Steps between C-alpha positions, in 0.01 A plus 500: 500500500220589740672313785823689434312830496326414828831404659662825390217697652568338837860618504582782738815705470651668805726796432718670756380851579714803563460826690186566701320229302719244679291549815179344373254534789218348294704187435586466867130530587411220255736270687368594846376146569848361434639770728274386786573134427877558519458687829303209646759254366780692673310488829451123475861435400632706790344270760501174306661210690583719802445348842375817664337645187337839555638503855826627351320824417423533872829380648733708285375847600436400862850360554659800327284730712624335818865528394466865399313589818774347715794639299373848417243556776647330806875496436539794263244717686379650171211747548145401412323830581289332764369230266531131596823390333348166402216666308729763348731229370216291357362808323840529330540131425159471336576714189865400493430127473242565232761697301789258552297186426341661193841610375650154550210329323476744209874512430507123444154473342604486133761230556247301706253520208741372236261237360219748442720771352673266255177342372213751485445871449361729767611840634809409701448802723221324687748243636692732737182698570312186608792402724474834680124461542540155656665661802168647610406174675794524739425869546141432604621239749740762637212747533322254729812473716533879516133540597541240775807679640318834490219350703738336749705817559202734505572690178172648383364439150458837327365612158862554392521125440288557189808662344701176520410394142659822371837416653459135402451612140829692518674187628337297221618752240854503643516118493362488146736774376804317636367154412441592134863604462645205692280234336609614154864516603478159667416336168840596363706541815427229754713681758186695584361213709800537732481878515134525600526311835801714592311816401193411707712397802685830497178692437342353812753686713540805276125564513341612830344162574637448850531869590333835446629696198509824704838394642653577159662846510283776354753586230484144366125440523416599143773277360399216732136531396588443135477137603125456436465248781597765756189703422286187476612374842454844654159514334395170652608618843317829451183304419541294817627758752424844362693824455804395705606290200402739220703424187748752363270602216752678268726195496206263472354680198844513336541125552157433346594709196833316467321165534258586218790604276682175575183304427437667164865460396493140620190420296660647186819299562297186569298537180812570294669180618208258535521395133824318591372332818392176335841461331718591797306348787 
């Protein structure tokens, strides 16, 4: 009898929460060590059994920078407002690759963690969030490349660079907002894994990565800036070069507000469907 009573006391019942209670910040904080562990795991898996390893994080932006500089700067004669086109392009590639890699990793994160999700309980939300965080390693490597190019081309280091984390946080939020939606949808609809690469490939050219966003007609700038990465890329360039690349603040603030709404709605959708993940995945 005593053994049965002791066993019953060890039982823990998990009930699905609704409404605002579904976003349990305290629970997420209790699992912070698992969150960091999953982020580190994603970093190791990304470069496991690769011949060049971390060198891919260096080669990818540099090769893309060269192509964009030749196509847009040399052949297309796109304006750079007096800034070295190589540095301007790298300042755009740095946040874009963080966003696109984080989005790709987070959208497939739940399916990649099938064994964990089907066997043990933990807040599933930390899976796509940890995948987004793992992209910071590549971002820091990119920062070193950008700093080296600034030194080579004589671009001065100014206090504006201290604002880079603000724009990085916006990119992180945008990747998380989209990744939460896509990761939940990918559990049920595996077509998502084919849509995301197409989306990121198109976004590379739709966003002002290889050119300055000021070439967009004035009447379309607000609509164009609803893409949060437009303001983030402009913000990075403003931090590097100064007022010549000042973001279009009304559009940027509107995109931040839209991103937060998408994130909140995505979290509610994620929490409402996560009870079926273990069965469907």
